[in-house]
C-alpha positions as CSV (number, residue, x, y, z in Angstrom):
1,X,0.0,0.2,0.1
2,X,3.1,2.5,1.0
3,X,4.0,2.2,-2.9
4,X,0.9,3.2,-4.3
5,X,0.8,6.3,-1.7
6,X,3.4,8.2,-4.1
7,X,1.9,7.1,-7.5
8,X,-1.8,8.1,-6.2
9,X,-0.4,11.4,-5.2
10,X,1.1,11.8,-8.4
11,X,-1.9,10.9,-10.2
12,X,-3.9,13.5,-8.1
13,X,-1.7,15.7,-9.0
14,X,-1.5,15.6,-12.9
15,X,-5.7,15.4,-13.0
16,X,-5.6,18.8,-10.4
17,X,-3.2,20.7,-12.8
18,X,-4.9,19.3,-15.8
19,X,-8.4,20.8,-14.3
20,X,-7.0,24.0,-13.4
21,X,-8.3,27.1,-15.2
22,X,-5.8,28.7,-17.5
23,X,-5.7,32.7,-17.0
24,X,-6.8,32.5,-20.8
25,X,-9.6,30.5,-20.1
26,X,-11.2,32.6,-17.3
27,X,-10.5,35.8,-19.5
28,X,-13.1,34.0,-21.6
29,X,-15.1,33.1,-19.5
30,X,-15.7,36.4,-17.6
31,X,-15.5,37.6,-21.3
32,X,-18.5,35.8,-21.8
33,X,-20.4,36.9,-18.5
34,X,-19.7,40.6,-19.6
35,X,-21.0,39.8,-23.3
36,X,-24.6,38.9,-22.0
37,X,-27.4,40.7,-22.0
38,X,-27.7,43.7,-19.5
39,X,-25.4,45.5,-17.1
40,X,-21.9,43.9,-15.3
41,X,-20.2,45.1,-12.9
42,X,-16.7,43.6,-12.3
43,X,-14.6,44.3,-9.6
44,X,-11.2,43.2,-9.1
45,X,-10.5,43.4,-5.6
46,X,-7.8,42.1,-2.8
47,X,-8.5,41.2,0.6
48,X,-5.3,42.7,1.7
49,X,-6.3,46.4,0.2
50,X,-7.2,48.2,2.6
51,X,-9.6,50.2,-0.2
52,X,-11.4,47.3,-0.6
53,X,-12.0,46.8,3.2
54,X,-13.1,50.3,3.2
55,X,-15.7,49.4,0.9
56,X,-17.2,47.4,3.0
57,X,-18.3,49.8,5.7
58,X,-21.8,50.2,6.2
59,X,-22.4,47.1,4.0
60,X,-21.8,49.5,1.4
61,X,-21.3,46.2,-1.2
62,X,-24.3,44.1,-0.4
63,X,-26.5,46.9,0.1
64,X,-25.9,48.0,-3.3
65,X,-26.0,44.5,-4.7
66,X,-28.9,43.8,-2.9
67,X,-30.4,47.4,-4.3
68,X,-29.3,46.8,-7.9
69,X,-31.6,42.7,-8.4
70,X,-31.1,43.5,-12.2
71,X,-27.3,44.5,-12.4
72,X,-24.9,41.4,-12.7
73,X,-22.0,41.9,-10.1
74,X,-18.3,39.5,-10.1
75,X,-15.9,39.8,-7.9
76,X,-12.9,38.8,-9.1
77,X,-10.4,38.2,-6.6
78,X,-6.4,38.6,-7.8
79,X,-2.8,40.0,-6.6
80,X,-2.4,37.1,-3.6
81,X,-6.0,36.8,-2.3
82,X,-6.7,34.9,0.6
83,X,-7.3,31.8,-0.6
84,X,-10.8,31.4,0.8
85,X,-11.9,35.2,-0.5
86,X,-15.8,34.0,-0.7
87,X,-15.2,33.6,3.1
88,X,-13.9,37.0,3.2
89,X,-16.4,38.3,1.6
90,X,-19.0,36.7,3.5
91,X,-18.2,38.1,6.8
92,X,-19.6,41.3,5.0
93,X,-22.7,39.9,3.7
94,X,-21.8,38.8,0.2
95,X,-22.4,35.6,-1.2
96,X,-25.9,34.8,-1.3
97,X,-27.2,37.0,-3.8
98,X,-28.3,35.8,-6.7
99,X,-26.6,38.3,-9.1
100,X,-23.1,38.2,-7.7
101,X,-20.4,36.0,-8.7
102,X,-17.2,35.3,-7.0
103,X,-14.4,34.3,-8.7
104,X,-10.6,33.8,-8.3
105,X,-8.1,34.4,-11.1
106,X,-5.7,31.8,-11.8
107,X,-2.7,33.7,-11.0
108,X,-2.5,34.8,-7.7
109,X,0.9,35.9,-7.8
110,X,2.2,39.8,-6.4
111,X,5.3,39.5,-8.1
112,X,5.2,43.3,-10.4
113,X,5.7,41.5,-14.0
114,X,4.2,38.0,-12.8
115,X,1.0,39.5,-11.0
116,X,-2.3,40.1,-13.3
117,X,-1.9,43.4,-15.2
118,X,-4.8,43.1,-17.5
119,X,-8.3,41.7,-17.9
120,X,-10.3,42.4,-21.0
121,X,-7.9,44.3,-22.4
122,X,-8.3,46.8,-19.4
123,X,-5.0,47.3,-17.5
124,X,-5.2,46.5,-13.7
125,X,-2.6,48.9,-12.1
126,X,-4.8,49.6,-8.7
127,X,-7.0,47.9,-6.1
128,X,-9.9,48.1,-6.4
129,X,-10.8,48.6,-9.5
130,X,-14.7,48.4,-11.0
131,X,-15.8,48.4,-14.4
132,X,-19.1,48.9,-15.7
133,X,-20.4,46.4,-19.1
134,X,-23.3,46.7,-21.2
135,X,-23.6,43.8,-24.0
136,X,-19.8,43.6,-23.6
137,X,-18.8,47.1,-23.9
138,X,-17.2,48.5,-21.0
139,X,-19.4,51.7,-20.2
140,X,-17.5,53.0,-17.2
141,X,-14.4,52.5,-15.4
142,X,-12.7,53.6,-11.9
143,X,-9.5,52.4,-11.8
144,X,-7.6,54.4,-9.0
145,X,-9.7,53.3,-5.3
146,X,-12.7,52.9,-3.7
147,X,-16.3,52.9,-5.5
148,X,-18.5,56.0,-4.2
149,X,-21.8,53.8,-4.7
150,X,-23.8,57.5,-5.8
151,X,-21.3,57.7,-8.6
152,X,-21.7,54.0,-9.8
153,X,-25.3,53.8,-9.5
154,X,-25.2,56.8,-11.8
155,X,-22.7,54.9,-14.1
156,X,-25.4,52.1,-14.1
157,X,-28.2,54.3,-15.0
158,X,-26.6,55.7,-17.6
159,X,-25.4,52.9,-19.2
160,X,-28.9,51.0,-18.8
161,X,-30.3,54.3,-21.1
162,X,-26.9,54.9,-23.2
163,X,-27.4,54.4,-27.1
164,X,-24.1,54.2,-27.6
């Protein structure tokens, strides 16, 4: 039995590696989500980022997501986030909302030159970042810091009625 254990561990490692999503596959899956009909908010974040933490004061994201049931939200953890990123967000009341997806980017490196530097062709240079998409096109972006929910609300409203 002891001789079989290393073999089983090796086979499990191969199967796990084969099942792991590549950055390209992740990007394609994200593109398919923002290409769906309607508004999608993509929010790259990291659990260690103080700006990301500040967005949860007064249940900011929780209240906003629940107040916008027709908008799809995707939180994408990047840059060396806690492996239990869904658990981190659950502490802030996020995760049970039907219009929220919590995804973990497969490249979690935090080293300059190795970490995620762009998603969907858009640079990721700061945490958090918040993008508003409608029908596969980015309509608005907040690329440097905490989101103000009144501004995000207006961006969503403008994206819904926008003709461009």
